[in-house]
N, C-alpha and C positions, 0 to 999 in steps of 0.2 A: 367360495365358489357357489354361485346361484344355479340351481338346477331349473331347467325349463318347466314352467307350470304345466304345460301339456303332458310332459313326462311324469310329473308328480301325480297329476290327475289320472293318467292311464294306470299307473302303479296302484294307486289307492282303489280305483274301481275294479281292478283285477283281483284284489284281495278281499272284496266283500261280495255278498250275495246280491246279484243284479236284480233279483226279484224282490228284494227288500227296499221299498221306495223310501222309507225313512233313512236308511243308511246312505242311499244315493243323495238324498237331500242334505245330509250332514256333510258329505264329501263336497258337494257343490258349494255349500256355505263356506267350508274351509278354504276352497280354492278362491272364492270371491274375496275373502278376507286376506288371503295371500296376495292377491292382485293389489288390493288397497294398500297393504303394508309396503309392498315394493314401490308403488307410486310415491308414497310418503317418504320412503327411504331416498328415492331419487331426488325428490324436492328438497329434502334436507341436505343432501349431498350438494345440490346446485346452489342452495341459499347459504349453506353453512349451519352449524349447530346453534348459532345465536343470531338474533335479529336486532337491528337498531330501531328504536321507537322514538319518534319525534312527537312531543306533545307541547305545542306552542313553542316556547323558547327552551323547553327541557329536552334533552336527549339522554336516553339510557339504553342499555343493552340487556336483553333477557333471552332466556332459552327459546328456541324455535317452538312455536305452539303445537306443531305436529308431533313433537316428541312425546307429549302426554297422550295424544291420540294413538300413537304407535304402541305405547305401553298397554292401553286398553285393548287394542286389537290383538296384541300378543297374548294377553290373558284369555281372550275369547278363543283364539286359535289353540291354545293349550287345552282348554276345556273340550273343544271339538275333537282334538286329537285323541283325548282319552275315550271319547265316544267311538271314534273310528277304530281305535285299538280293540275296544270291546266287540264291535261288529266283526272285525277281522277274526278274533278268537272264536266267536260264535260260528262264523262261516267255516273256519278250519275244523271245528268240532262237527259241524253238519257233514262236511266232506268225509271226515274220518268215520262217522257213523254210517254213512252211505256205503263206503268202501267195506266196512266190517259186515254190513248186511249182505253184501254180494259174495262174501267168502263162504266156502262150503265146509261143513263139518264132516268128519270122517264117517259119521253115521249116514250121511246123505249120499255118499259115493257107492256106486254099485261095483261089487268085486267080480 
């Protein structure tokens, strides 16, 4: 089941610091690669996993050329996802630190 790309993008953007431009750039690149991957997937689904090549009088069947490209894009997406996960952890830590700094110590309370 494929999840809508807009939904994935909203989720990822909501989990990172929106003031961190490099994190947003990484998410944008990830979404762009996801779009390309899905287009290739559709093309392979339409064409089939193999293509017939005619070279003069010779005919032969080989794997669809986009399959190799999909493997490369998948590797890039996995690397970007690792970066996104790191940005998510950093943002969660930042939020936790901000929440902790807003808490009061018992010494600060007036009796």
